[in-house]
C-alpha positions in Angstrom: 0.0 0.0 0.0 1.3 3.5 -0.9 1.0 6.4 1.4 -0.1 9.5 -0.6 1.6 12.8 0.1 -0.5 14.9 -2.3 -1.4 18.4 -1.0 -5.0 18.3 0.3 -7.6 20.5 -1.3 -8.7 23.5 0.7 -12.3 22.3 1.0 -11.3 18.8 2.0 -9.0 20.2 4.7 -11.9 22.3 6.1 -14.0 19.2 6.1 -11.5 17.4 8.2 -11.3 20.3 10.7 -15.1 20.4 10.8 -15.4 16.7 11.3 -12.7 16.7 14.1 -14.6 19.5 15.8 -17.8 17.5 15.6 -16.1 14.5 17.3 -14.6 16.8 20.0 -18.0 18.4 20.6 -19.6 14.9 20.9 -17.0 13.9 23.5 -17.8 17.1 25.5 -21.6 16.7 25.2 -21.8 13.1 26.3 -20.2 11.2 29.2 -21.4 7.8 27.8 -18.4 6.2 26.1 -20.5 3.9 23.7 -22.3 6.9 22.3 -19.0 8.7 21.6 -17.5 5.6 19.9 -20.6 5.0 17.7 -20.6 8.7 16.6 -16.8 8.6 16.0 -16.8 5.5 13.7 -19.7 7.0 11.7 -18.0 10.3 11.2 -14.6 8.8 10.4 -16.1 6.4 7.7 -18.0 9.4 6.3 -14.7 11.3 6.0 -12.6 8.4 4.7 -15.3 6.9 2.4 -14.1 3.4 3.2 -16.2 0.3 3.5 -15.8 -0.3 7.3 -14.5 1.7 10.3 -14.5 -0.1 13.6 -13.2 0.2 17.2 -11.6 -2.9 18.6 -11.1 -3.3 22.4 -8.6 -5.6 24.1 -9.3 -7.8 27.1 -6.8 -8.8 29.8 -6.1 -12.1 28.1 -5.1 -10.4 24.8 -8.4 -11.3 23.0 -10.7 -8.5 22.0 -14.1 -7.5 20.7 -15.5 -5.1 18.1 -17.5 -2.7 20.2 -18.3 0.0 17.7 -18.7 -0.1 13.9 -19.8 1.7 10.8 -20.0 -0.5 7.7 -21.4 -0.6 4.2 -23.4 -3.8 4.4 -23.5 -4.2 0.6 -19.7 -4.6 0.5 -18.7 -6.1 3.9 -20.4 -8.0 6.6 -20.8 -6.5 10.1 -18.3 -7.6 12.8 -20.0 -5.7 15.6 -20.2 -7.7 18.9 -17.8 -10.4 17.6 -14.7 -11.5 19.6 -11.3 -12.3 18.2 -8.7 -14.5 19.9 -5.4 -13.2 21.2 -3.5 -15.0 18.4 -5.0 -12.8 15.8 -2.9 -9.9 17.1 0.3 -11.4 18.5 1.9 -10.1 21.6 4.9 -8.6 19.8 2.5 -6.6 17.6 0.6 -5.3 20.7 4.0 -4.4 22.2 4.9 -2.3 19.2 1.5 -0.5 19.4 2.4 0.5 23.0 6.2 1.1 22.6 6.2 3.1 19.4 2.5 4.0 19.1 2.9 2.2 15.8 0.3 2.6 13.0 0.1 0.0 10.2 -1.0 0.4 6.6 -1.6 -2.8 4.6 -2.3 -3.2 0.9 -3.0 -6.8 -0.2 -2.5 -6.1 -3.9 1.0 -4.8 -3.5 1.8 -7.2 -0.7 3.3 -4.3 1.3 2.8 -3.1 4.9 3.8 0.3 6.1 4.7 0.8 9.7 4.5 4.4 11.1 5.8 5.0 14.6 4.4 8.1 16.3 7.4 8.9 18.4 10.7 10.2 16.9 14.3 9.8 18.0 16.2 12.7 19.3 17.8 15.0 16.7 15.5 14.0 13.9 13.1 16.3 12.1 9.6 16.6 13.5 7.7 14.7 10.8 5.1 12.1 11.5 5.7 10.2 8.3 9.5 10.4 7.9 10.0 7.0 9.6 7.4 5.0 7.7 9.0 1.7 6.8 7.6 -0.5 4.0 8.3 -4.2 3.9 6.6 -7.3 2.5 3.6 -8.2 4.5 3.4 -11.7 6.1 1.5 -14.1 3.7 -0.5 -15.3 6.7 -1.7 -11.7 7.3 -2.6 -11.4 3.6 -4.7 -14.6 3.6 -6.3 -13.4 6.8 -7.4 -10.1 5.2 -8.5 -11.8 2.0 -10.7 -14.2 4.1 -12.3 -11.1 5.6 -12.9 -9.6 2.1 -10.5 -6.7 2.8 -7.7 -5.5 0.4 -6.6 -2.4 2.3 -6.5 -1.6 6.0 -5.3 1.1 8.3 -4.8 0.5 12.1 -4.2 3.2 14.7 -3.7 2.3 18.4 -6.0 3.7 21.1 -4.3 4.3 24.4 -5.5 4.6 28.0 -2.7 6.5 29.6 0.3 4.2 28.9 -1.7 1.0 28.3 -3.1 -0.3 24.9 -6.8 -0.1 25.2 -7.9 -0.9 21.6 -7.5 -0.1 17.9 -9.1 2.2 15.4 -9.3 0.2 12.2 -10.4 1.2 8.6 -11.1 -1.6 6.0 -11.8 -1.3 2.3 -12.8 -4.0 -0.2 -10.6 -2.5 -2.9 -7.0 -1.3 -2.8 -6.9 2.3 -1.7 -4.1 4.8 -1.3 -4.0 6.3 2.2 -3.1 10.0 2.1 -0.9 11.7 4.6 -3.7 14.0 5.8 -5.9 10.9 6.4 -3.4 9.2 8.5 -2.8 12.4 10.4 -6.6 12.8 10.9 -6.9 9.2 12.2 -4.2 9.9 14.8 -6.0 13.1 15.9 -9.3 11.1 16.2 -7.4 8.4 18.2 -6.1 11.0 20.6 -9.6 12.4 21.1 -11.0 8.9 21.7 -8.2 8.3 24.2 -9.4 11.4 26.1 -12.9 10.1 26.1 -11.7 6.7 27.4 -9.9 8.3 30.3 -12.9 10.5 31.0 -15.2 7.5 31.0 -12.9 5.6 33.4 -12.9 8.5 35.9 -16.7 8.8 35.7 -17.1 5.0 36.2 -14.9 5.0 39.2 -16.8 7.9 40.7 -20.2 6.2 40.1 -19.0 2.9 41.6 -17.7 4.7 44.7 -21.0 6.6 45.1 -23.0 3.4 44.7 -20.8 1.5 47.2 -21.2 4.3 49.7 -24.9 4.4 49.1 -25.2 0.7 49.8 -23.1 0.9 53.0 -25.1 3.8 54.3 -28.4 2.0 53.6 -27.4 -1.2 55.3 -25.7 0.7 58.2 -29.0 2.6 58.8 -30.8 -0.7 59.1 -28.1 -2.0 61.6 -28.0 1.1 63.8 -31.5 2.5 63.4 -33.1 0.9 66.5 -32.1 -1.1 69.6 -33.8 -4.3 68.3 -31.5 -4.6 65.2 -33.3 -6.1 62.1 -30.4 -8.5 61.3 -32.5 -10.6 58.9 -33.5 -7.5 56.8 -29.9 -6.3 56.8 -28.7 -9.8 55.6 -31.2 -9.7 52.8 -30.0 -6.3 51.7 -26.4 -7.4 51.9 -27.0 -10.5 49.7 -28.7 -8.3 47.2 -25.9 -5.8 47.2 -23.4 -8.5 46.3 -25.8 -9.9 43.7 -25.6 -13.2 45.5 -28.0 -16.2 45.4 -27.9 -16.7 49.2 -26.1 -15.9 52.4 -25.7 -16.6 56.1 -25.1 -14.7 59.3 -23.7 -16.9 62.0 -23.4 -15.5 65.6 -21.1 -17.6 67.8 -21.9 -18.5 71.4 -21.2 -15.7 73.8 -21.9 -15.2 77.5 -24.3 -18.1 78.0 -26.1 -17.2 74.8 -26.2 -20.1 72.3 -25.0 -19.8 68.8 -27.6 -18.8 66.2 -27.7 -18.3 62.4 -29.8 -16.4 59.9 -30.0 -17.4 56.3 -31.3 -16.0 53.0 -31.8 -17.8 49.7 -30.1 -21.1 48.6 -28.3 -23.0 51.5 -25.9 -26.0 51.8 -27.1 -29.2 53.5 -25.3 -30.2 56.6 -24.4 -34.0 56.7 -23.9 -34.0 60.5 -27.1 -33.8 62.6 -25.1 -32.9 65.6 -23.8 -29.8 63.9 -26.7 -28.3 61.9 -24.6 -25.1 61.2 -21.8 -25.5 58.7 -19.8 -22.9 60.6 -19.5 -25.3 63.5 -17.9 -28.0 61.3 -14.2 -28.6 62.0 -13.5 -28.4 58.3 -15.0 -24.9 58.2 -13.2 -23.8 61.4 -9.8 -25.1 60.2 -10.0 -23.2 56.9 -11.8 -20.1 58.1 -9.7 -19.4 61.2 -10.8 -16.2 63.0 -7.5 -14.5 63.7 -7.3 -11.0 65.1 -6.4 -8.5 62.4 -4.6 -5.1 62.5 -6.6 -1.9 63.1 -9.9 -3.7 63.2 -9.8 -4.8 59.6 -12.2 -7.7 59.0 -10.6 -10.9 57.7 -12.1 -11.8 54.3 -12.0 -15.0 52.2 -13.1 -14.6 48.6 -13.3 -18.0 46.8 -14.6 -17.9 43.3 -14.9 -21.7 43.0 -14.6 -23.8 46.1 -14.5 -27.0 44.0 -11.0 -26.0 43.0 -9.9 -25.5 46.6 -8.5 -28.9 47.9 -8.9 -27.8 51.5 -12.6 -27.3 51.1 -13.4 -30.7 49.5 -15.4 -31.8 52.6 -17.4 -28.6 52.7 -17.9 -28.7 48.9 -19.9 -32.0 49.3 -22.5 -30.0 51.2 -23.1 -27.8 48.1 -23.4 -30.6 45.5 -27.2 -30.4 45.3 -27.1 -26.6 44.9 -25.9 -24.4 42.0 -23.7 -22.5 44.5 -20.1 -22.3 43.4 -18.6 -19.1 44.9 -18.4 -18.0 48.5 -17.4 -14.8 50.3 -16.7 -15.2 54.1 -16.2 -12.3 56.5 -15.0 -12.9 60.0 -16.9 -10.6 62.4 -14.8 -9.2 65.2 -15.3 -6.4 67.8 -12.5 -5.3 70.2 -10.5 -8.3 69.0 -13.4 -10.5 70.1 -14.7 -13.1 67.5 -18.4 -12.7 67.0 -19.2 -15.0 64.0 -19.3 -15.1 60.2 -21.1 -13.3 57.4 -21.2 -15.5 54.3 -22.4 -14.6 50.8 -23.0 -17.3 48.1 -23.0 -17.0 44.3 -24.4 -19.5 41.9 -22.5 -20.9 38.9 -23.4 -19.1 35.6 -23.5 -20.1 32.0 -21.5 -17.9 29.6 -22.0 -17.3 25.9 -19.6 -15.6 23.6 -19.7 -14.7 19.8 -16.4 -15.3 18.0 -15.5 -14.1 14.5 -15.2 -17.6 13.1 -14.4 -20.9 14.8 -10.7 -21.2 15.4 -8.2 -23.9 16.5 -5.4 -22.5 18.6 -3.1 -25.5 17.7 -3.4 -24.6 13.9 -3.1 -20.8 14.1 0.6 -20.8 13.0 -0.1 -23.0 10.0 -3.1 -21.4 8.2 -5.4 -18.5 9.0 -9.1 -19.0 9.4 -11.1 -19.2 6.1 -14.3 -17.9 7.6 -15.3 -15.1 10.0 -18.9 -16.2 10.3 -20.2 -15.7 13.8 -19.5 -18.8 16.0 -21.3 -19.0 19.4 -19.2 -20.5 22.2 -21.2 -21.6 25.2 -19.7 -22.6 28.6 -21.7 -24.0 31.5 -21.0 -23.9 35.2 -18.6 -21.0 35.2 -17.6 -19.4 38.5 -17.9 -15.5 38.6 -14.9 -13.8 40.3 -15.1 -11.6 43.3 -13.9 -8.1 42.3 -11.9 -5.5 44.2 -15.1 -3.5 44.7 -16.7 -6.5 46.3 -13.8 -6.8 48.8 -14.0 -3.1 49.6 -17.7 -3.4 50.2 -17.2 -6.5 52.3 -14.6 -4.7 54.4 -17.0 -1.8 55.1 -20.1 -3.9 55.8 -18.0 -6.3 58.0 -17.3 -3.4 60.4 -21.0 -2.4 60.6 -22.2 -6.0 61.1 -19.5 -6.5 63.8 -20.8 -3.5 65.7 -24.4 -4.5 65.1 -23.9 -8.1 66.3 -22.2 -6.7 69.4 -25.1 -4.4 70.0 -27.5 -7.3 69.3 -25.7 -9.3 72.0 -25.9 -6.4 74.4 -29.6 -6.1 73.7 -30.0 -9.8 74.2 -28.1 -9.5 77.5 -30.4 -6.7 78.6 -33.5 -8.7 77.6 -32.1 -11.7 79.5 -31.4 -9.6 82.5 -34.9 -8.1 82.4 -36.4 -11.6 82.2 -34.4 -12.8 85.1 -35.4 -9.8 87.2 -39.0 -10.3 86.4 -38.8 -14.0 87.6 -37.4 -12.8 91.0 -39.6 -9.7 91.4 -41.0 -10.7 94.7 -37.6 -11.5 96.3 -35.6 -8.8 94.7 -38.0 -5.9 94.2 -35.5 -3.2 95.1 -32.8 -4.6 92.8 -35.3 -4.9 89.9 -36.5 -1.3 90.2 -32.9 -0.2 90.2 -32.0 -2.3 87.2 -35.2 -1.0 85.4 -34.1 2.5 86.1 -30.7 1.7 84.7 -32.2 0.3 81.6 -34.3 3.3 81.2 -31.3 5.5 81.6 -29.4 3.3 79.2 -32.2 3.6 76.6 -32.2 7.4 77.1 -28.4 7.5 76.6 -28.7 5.3 73.5 -31.5 7.5 72.2 -29.5 10.6 72.8 -26.4 9.0 71.2 -28.4 8.1 68.1 -30.2 11.5 68.0 -26.9 13.3 67.6 -23.6 12.8 65.8 -21.9 15.6 67.7 -19.4 13.8 70.0 -19.3 16.6 72.6 -23.1 16.6 73.0 -23.2 12.8 73.2 -20.5 12.7 76.0 -22.1 15.4 78.0 -25.5 13.7 77.9 -23.9 10.4 78.9 -22.0 11.7 82.0 -25.1 13.4 83.2 -27.3 10.3 82.9 -24.6 8.1 84.5 -24.1 10.4 87.5 -27.9 10.9 88.1 -28.6 7.2 87.6 -25.9 6.0 90.0 -26.5 8.9 92.4 -22.8 9.5 92.3 -21.1 12.8 93.2 -19.1 13.2 89.9 -19.0 11.7 86.4 -16.4 12.6 83.9 -14.8 11.6 80.6 -11.0 11.6 80.3 -9.4 11.5 76.8 -5.9 10.5 76.1 -4.0 12.9 73.8 -2.9 11.3 70.5 0.7 10.5 69.9 1.6 10.8 73.7 1.8 7.0 74.3 -1.1 7.4 76.7 0.9 9.6 79.1 -1.1 12.8 78.7 -4.7 13.7 78.5 -7.5 15.9 79.7 -11.0 15.9 81.2 -13.2 16.8 78.3 -16.7 16.6 79.9 -17.9 16.5 83.5 -21.1 16.6 85.7 -20.4 17.2 89.4 -22.5 18.0 92.5 -21.8 21.1 94.6 -19.8 21.7 96.7 -17.3 19.2 95.4 -14.5 20.7 93.2 -14.6 20.5 89.4 -11.9 18.7 87.5 -12.2 20.8 84.4 -10.2 24.0 85.2 -7.3 22.3 87.0 -7.0 18.7 86.1 -5.5 18.6 82.5 -2.2 16.8 82.4 -1.9 14.4 85.4 -0.3 11.1 84.4 -1.6 8.7 87.0 -4.3 7.4 84.7 -1.5 6.2 82.2 1.5 4.1 82.9 1.0 0.5 83.8 -2.8 0.8 84.1 -3.1 1.5 80.3 -2.3 -2.1 79.4 -5.2 -3.3 81.5 -7.5 -0.7 80.1 -6.5 -1.8 76.5 -7.8 -5.3 77.4 -11.2 -3.8 78.4 -10.6 -4.2 82.2 -12.7 -2.1 84.6 -11.0 -0.5 87.6 -13.3 -0.3 90.7 -12.0 1.2 94.0 -14.4 1.1 97.0 -12.1 3.2 99.3 -9.0 4.9 97.9 -7.5 5.0 101.4 -7.9 1.2 101.9 -7.1 -0.2 98.5 -3.3 -0.2 98.4 -3.0 2.4 95.7 0.3 4.2 95.2 0.8 7.3 97.3 0.8 9.7 94.3 -2.6 8.4 93.2 -4.0 8.7 96.7 -2.7 12.2 96.9 -4.4 13.2 93.6 -7.7 11.5 94.8 -7.5 13.4 98.1 -7.0 16.8 96.3 -10.4 16.4 94.7 -12.1 14.7 97.7 -12.5 11.3 95.9 -13.2 8.4 98.2 -14.5 5.8 95.7 -13.8 5.5 92.0 -15.1 3.4 89.0 -13.1 3.7 85.8 -14.2 2.0 82.5 -12.2 2.2 79.2 -13.6 3.9 76.1 -12.6 2.5 72.7 -12.7 4.0 69.2 -12.5 1.0 66.9 -9.6 -1.1 68.3 -7.8 1.9 69.9 -8.1 3.0 73.5 -9.6 6.5 73.3 -10.3 7.5 76.9 -11.9 6.6 80.2 -15.3 7.0 81.8 -14.8 7.9 85.5 -17.4 7.8 88.3 -16.4 9.3 91.6 -18.1 9.1 95.1 -16.8 12.0 97.2 -19.0 11.9 100.2 -17.6 8.6 101.5 -16.6 5.0 100.5 -18.9 3.1 98.2 -19.2 -0.6 97.2 -19.8 -0.8 93.4 -22.5 -3.4 92.7 -22.0 -5.7 89.7 -25.1 -4.3 88.1 -23.7 -0.8 88.4 -20.4 -1.9 86.9 -22.3 -3.6 84.1 -24.4 -0.5 83.5 -21.4 1.7 83.3 -19.8 -0.8 80.9 -22.8 -0.7 78.7 -22.8 3.1 78.6 -19.1 2.9 77.7 -19.9 0.4 74.9 -22.5 2.8 73.5 -20.1 5.7 73.7 -17.5 3.6 71.9 -20.0 2.9 69.2 -20.8 6.6 69.0 -17.1 7.4 68.7 -16.8 4.9 65.8 -19.9 6.2 64.1 -18.6 9.7 64.4 -15.3 8.6 62.8 -17.2 6.9 60.0 -19.3 10.0 59.5 -16.2 12.1 59.2 -14.7 9.7 56.7 -17.9 9.6 54.7 -18.0 13.4 54.6 -14.4 13.6 53.6 -15.0 11.0 50.8 -18.0 12.9 49.6 -15.9 16.1 49.6 -13.2 14.3 47.7 -15.7 13.0 45.2 -17.2 16.5 44.7 -13.7 17.9 44.2 -12.9 15.1 41.7 -16.0 15.9 39.7 -15.2 19.6 39.9 -11.6 18.9 38.6 -13.0 16.8 35.8 -15.3 19.7 34.8 -12.5 22.1 35.0 -10.3 19.8 32.9 -13.0 19.6 30.3 -13.3 23.4 30.2 -9.5 23.8 29.9 -9.5 21.2 27.1 -12.2 23.1 25.2 -10.4 26.4 25.6 -7.1 25.0 24.5 -8.5 23.4 21.4 -10.7 26.3 20.5 -7.9 28.8 20.8 -5.5 26.6 18.8 -8.0 26.0 16.0 -9.1 29.7 15.9 -5.5 30.9 15.9 -4.4 28.6 13.2 -7.4 29.3 11.0 -7.2 33.1 11.3 -3.4 33.2 10.9 -3.7 30.8 7.9 -6.4 32.9 6.2 -4.5 36.1 6.8 -1.3 34.6 5.4 -3.0 33.3 2.2 -4.8 36.7 1.6 -1.7 38.8 2.3 0.4 37.5 -0.6 -2.0 38.3 -3.5 -3.0 41.6 -1.9 0.6 42.7 -1.7 1.0 41.7 -5.3 -2.0 43.8 -6.3 -1.1 46.7 -4.0 2.5 46.8 -5.3 1.4 46.8 -9.0 -1.3 49.5 -8.6 1.3 52.2 -8.3 3.0 51.1 -11.5 -0.4 50.8 -13.2 -1.2 54.4 -12.1 2.1 55.7 -13.5 1.8 53.8 -16.8 -1.8 55.0 -17.2 -0.8 58.6 -16.5 1.9 58.4 -19.1 -0.5 56.9 -21.7 -3.1 59.6 -21.0 -0.3 62.3 -21.2 0.7 60.8 -24.6 -2.9 60.8 -25.7 -3.2 64.5 -24.8 -0.1 65.3 -26.8 -1.6 63.5 -29.8 -4.8 65.5 -29.4 -2.8 68.7 -29.2 -0.6 68.1 -32.2 -3.1 66.3 -34.3 -6.4 68.0 -33.5 -8.1 66.6 -36.6 -7.8 62.8 -36.5 -9.1 60.5 -39.2 -12.8 59.6 -39.3 -12.3 56.1 -37.9 -10.4 57.4 -34.8 -12.9 60.2 -34.3 -15.9 57.7 -34.5 -14.1 55.3 -32.1 -13.4 58.1 -29.6 -17.0 59.1 -29.6 -18.1 55.5 -29.2 -15.9 54.9 -26.1 -16.5 58.4 -24.7 -12.8 59.2 -24.5 -13.3 62.3 -22.3 -15.2 60.3 -19.7 -12.6 57.5 -19.9 -9.7 59.9 -19.4 -11.5 61.5 -16.4 -12.7 58.3 -14.8 -9.7 55.9 -15.3 -7.6 57.6 -12.6 -10.6 57.4 -10.2 -10.9 53.7 -10.9 -7.2 53.1 -10.0 -7.5 55.3 -6.9 -10.6 53.2 -5.8 -8.7 50.0 -6.4 -5.8 51.3 -4.3 -8.2 52.3 -1.5 -9.8 48.8 -1.6 -6.3 47.1 -1.5 -5.5 49.3 1.5 -8.7 48.2 3.2 -7.9 44.5 2.6 -4.3 45.0 4.0 -5.8 46.6 7.1 -8.2 43.6 7.6 -5.3 41.2 7.1 -3.3 43.0 9.7 -6.2 43.0 12.1 -6.7 39.3 11.6 -3.0 38.7 12.3 -3.0 40.9 15.3 -6.2 39.2 16.6 -4.9 35.7 16.2 -1.4 36.5 17.7 -0.5 33.0 16.5 3.2 33.9 16.8 2.7 35.2 20.3 1.7 32.0 22.2 3.9 33.0 25.1 3.7 36.0 27.4 5.0 39.2 25.9 4.4 42.9 26.2 1.7 44.1 23.7 -0.5 47.1 23.0 -4.0 46.4 24.4 -5.6 49.0 22.2 -4.2 47.3 19.1 -5.9 44.0 20.2 -9.2 45.8 20.8 -9.1 47.5 17.4 -8.3 44.3 15.7 -11.3 42.6 17.3 -13.5 45.5 16.3 -12.3 45.3 12.7 -13.3 41.6 12.6 -16.7 42.4 14.1 -17.2 45.4 11.8 -19.8 43.5 9.7 -21.9 43.1 12.8 -21.7 46.7 13.8 -23.1 48.1 10.5 -26.7 48.8 9.9 -28.9 46.0 8.5 -32.5 45.9 7.3 -33.7 44.4 10.6 -31.7 46.6 13.1 -29.8 49.9 13.1 -26.0 50.2 13.2 -24.2 50.1 16.5 -22.0 53.0 17.5 -18.6 52.2 19.1 -17.3 54.9 21.5 -13.6 54.6 22.3 -12.3 56.4 25.4 -8.7 55.1 25.4 -6.4 56.1 28.2 -2.6 56.2 28.3 -1.8 52.5 28.7 1.8 51.2 28.5 2.6 47.8 27.0 1.0 45.0 29.0 2.5 41.5 29.5 -0.1 39.0 28.6 -1.1 36.1 26.4 -2.2 38.2 23.5 -4.2 35.7 21.6 -6.1 34.5 24.6 -6.8 38.1 25.7 -8.1 38.9 22.2 -10.5 36.0 22.6 -11.8 37.6 25.8 -12.5 40.9 23.9 -14.2 38.9 21.2 -16.5 37.1 23.6 -17.5 40.3 25.5 -18.0 42.4 22.4 -20.0 39.6 20.7 -22.3 39.2 23.7 -22.8 43.0 23.8 -23.7 43.0 20.1 -26.1 40.1 20.7 -27.8 42.0 23.5 -28.2 45.2 21.4 -29.6 43.3 18.4 -32.3 41.7 20.7 -33.7 45.1 21.6 -33.4 46.7 18.2 -36.4 47.4 15.9 -37.2 48.2 12.3 -37.9 51.8 11.0 -41.5 52.7 10.6 -41.5 52.9 6.8 -39.1 50.0 6.3 -37.4 51.9 3.5 -33.8 51.2 2.5 -31.6 53.4 0.3 -30.3 51.8 -2.9 -27.2 52.5 -5.0 -27.1 54.0 -8.5 -24.6 54.2 -11.3 -23.0 57.4 -12.5 -23.5 56.2 -16.1 -26.5 54.6 -17.9 -24.2 51.8 -19.2 -23.0 51.2 -15.6 -19.3 51.2 -16.8 -18.2 53.7 -14.2 -16.3 52.0 -11.3 -18.0 51.8 -8.0 -16.0 52.2 -4.8 -15.8 49.0 -2.7 -15.7 50.9 0.5 -19.1 52.5 0.1 -21.6 51.5 2.8 -25.4 51.7 3.1 -26.7 54.6 5.2 -27.5 53.4 8.7 -31.1 53.4 9.9 -32.2 56.7 11.5 -31.9 56.6 15.3 -35.4 58.1 15.7 -36.8 54.9 14.2 -35.6 52.8 17.1 -36.5 52.6 20.8 -32.9 53.2 21.8 -29.8 54.2 19.8 -27.5 51.1 20.4 -23.9 51.9 21.4 -20.9 50.2 22.9 -18.4 52.2 25.0 -14.9 51.0 25.5 -12.8 52.7 28.2 -9.2 52.0 29.3 -7.0 53.5 32.0 -4.1 52.7 34.3 -4.9 52.1 38.0 -2.4 51.9 40.8 -3.0 49.1 43.3 -1.2 48.1 46.5 0.6 45.2 44.7 1.4 47.2 41.5 -0.1 48.9 38.5 -3.0 47.3 36.6 -4.6 47.9 33.2 -8.3 48.5 33.4 -10.5 47.7 30.4 -14.3 48.5 30.6 -16.7 47.3 27.9 -20.2 48.7 28.4 -23.4 48.5 26.3 -26.8 50.2 26.7 -28.7 47.0 26.1 -31.5 45.4 28.1 -29.3 44.4 31.0 -29.0 41.0 32.8 -31.4 39.8 35.5 -29.8 39.3 39.0 -30.6 35.6 39.0 -28.9 35.1 35.7 -25.9 37.4 36.6 -25.0 35.1 39.5 -24.4 32.2 37.1 -23.0 33.9 33.9 -19.4 32.6 34.6 -20.5 29.0 35.3 -19.4 26.5 32.6 -22.1 25.5 30.2 -24.6 28.0 31.5 -26.4 29.9 28.7 -29.6 31.8 28.1 -29.4 31.5 24.4 -31.6 29.1 22.4 -30.4 25.6 21.7 -27.7 25.6 18.9 -26.8 29.3 19.4 -24.5 29.1 22.4 -22.4 26.6 24.3 -22.3 28.5 27.6 -18.5 28.5 27.6 -17.6 32.0 26.3 -17.8 33.9 29.6 -16.6 30.9 31.7 -13.5 30.6 29.5 -13.0 34.4 29.5 -13.1 34.4 33.3 -10.5 31.6 33.5 -8.2 33.4 31.0 -8.4 36.7 33.0 -8.2 35.2 36.5 -6.1 32.0 36.2 -3.9 32.8 33.2 -3.3 36.5 33.9 -3.9 36.8 37.7 -6.5 39.5 37.1 -10.3 40.0 37.7 -13.4 40.0 35.6 -16.4 41.8 37.1 -19.9 42.4 35.7 -22.3 45.2 36.6 -25.7 45.3 35.1 -29.1 47.0 35.6 -32.3 46.0 33.7 -33.1 48.4 30.8 -29.9 50.4 31.5 -27.2 48.1 30.1 -24.3 45.9 31.2 -20.6 46.7 31.9 -17.7 44.2 32.1 -14.5 45.4 33.8 -11.2 43.6 33.2 -8.2 44.3 35.5 -4.9 42.8 34.5 -1.4 43.4 36.1 1.0 45.2 33.8 3.7 42.5 34.7 3.1 38.8 35.0 4.9 37.1 37.8 6.9 34.0 36.9 
């Protein structure tokens, strides 16, 4: 196949730019990757006029699938949805696509393949096609393409960051020369598709994260919504979240409470009648060993197919009669205490895949496939894998189920205690009333804890309830300072009776609560002292207790997750006190609830942080899209304007340079003619008739005017070209000092056609009030774009409020001669509509001046119109990306947003809008004279 290097036609080039712009717009308008890919292949095939354009995506095993296609069904069959084995594109070919961004061009008729790396070695010229290497194509490859009915193909890699994601492929039935512009265009399209792939991946991750957090929050609300935890409903929701076929929640035996299990959906059958729960089988307990994990992380076993796990062969026998094949087991632990298992089951699935022809891997090196007719491959009994998202969800839900099971056991203990007290009501009336009060107080504490997520409010309510319930003299919460190895801390909340002294103002850094006692508190031990003077405490501790009149003390540890967070302290100051077991248990329950509240608060903070990070990620993505739009828009506009100005400039200079010579030559000829008329006043009849026929006097008088008019027109064209070049500033992509007034004037020159009077609206007057501005350091092309956006919006606003004259008349033009041979000046304009015929004479005022600020001098540019103004609700959003009040198809909502970013981010300035209804709008730009590096 031969790569054509013919110079593209101008219209064809514009078509390519227009097509590429449509593809870019499609990427911006949609966040769905499949829609973008479908639109891309259709547009590319329309541009290339080939028989098939497809996008081929690779899988992890090297195979792939055609996921988007545009095809001429009369010439080639569709391959959409068909898969191809990894052998069709060997690993070394895929490696070259990644290493050199290699593009291949194959022509079956010439038996040649051209390989075009995108990257260039150092020191070589910057040319994409200089390194195209042609060599004979592999015969197997030729036969492969012939079997597909293809005689020419072009392949361009699609990258996702540094990984090969897929291929952009063009097929044609007949041999076809690929032009340099087409290969360059395909690479540009591939780059845009790579952007869309990265954009889609980020969006997918954000959606998965949001869905996972939604699931966790929903199940957590079930587990923590009420004291009697609905474990069965939470289990059902969990199985559904994992798309499982069944599940189990096994709660181990704890504190005289027998083991119990809940189940949902399909279940295994236990073969041992003495152990109805599979979690109690030795084969289960040997494999799923509940070991303590670091930082409270739940231990998880994710097994896609337990029939392939030799250690589970005994357990697998229990699943033989079920379609279950995969299992996810989460060991539930709380404070390093094993609570049970949460298990999720998944059934085996049947898979079906469409291949492009039936292939034999053992014969791939000998002969290519002769047919690409769709071949359906069906597999039964496949085991779906557990994904990383599944494991993250399991980790999060494991924590909530562990806390919920612990709360459930506490609730069962409370219920058991109530039942026992009710059975002994006659003999233990006083104890039962006290325990009932304790339970009421506990319920109140739990209700207050769940009614608020503010930890200070929760702690204050808890210490008040505990002190009042136990009728103690003081209740306080002590918190250890982080990163002090439990040596320092402070009382963070207290409730004390008068006249006993408070611990808050003075007791902040005593260390007697740390030291050797910390190791006991970490193990959950409670420290109860009936009389500080008769308990054998160290002298320094007795001295501290005496300072605050403490005679009896009860201290219970508070945990946040697996870490010791602080202590709940109960003091009796009026005298010694024997702490009853029920009182110790009550305080322990309060401490457990406070620990749960601490953990919930921590989870809430993490959730809020994750939500904030997600919002920031979406904001960054939106900003990245806006920056991409601005970069491409400015690049395309600058190249187009600079190119047009360059192409016009050469012929205009030729015309302008020759007009002077033509004027001189014409004057000499006319002078010679006058000499003839003077010396030969009586010409022959033929010359006299011809002179009358052409009106020699009029011609002599009008010819210099024609040349003068032509020179005036050429001057006008040169001014327009200069304005276009000044506006584009294509050669000033970096910061440099420029004349702001020159950029404004260039922009006005380009918009001159919109400022003139038209039949449907009067002309717009431009009032310039330029101040004395020095040269300003800026990105000239981008700043001209800001002027263009602001002036265009002002013209749009003024056109909306304009009206037609009452009589609707329009002045025409006339010729100075009946035969219309006299030259007309190209610079003549129609007379504008009279101002009296309109409601308001439209005008745009441009003011500039220099302002001295604290941090240096700034250039101030004010662009004001006397249009209808902007409503306050709209003005608050005018700088938001994609916000527009224009009808569909007449605005993208990016002009003011991009202008704001150019002024504020690129130039460190400000862009401010002031507007009043029916009085007009004014935009003020402030830019520093010097840009900091």
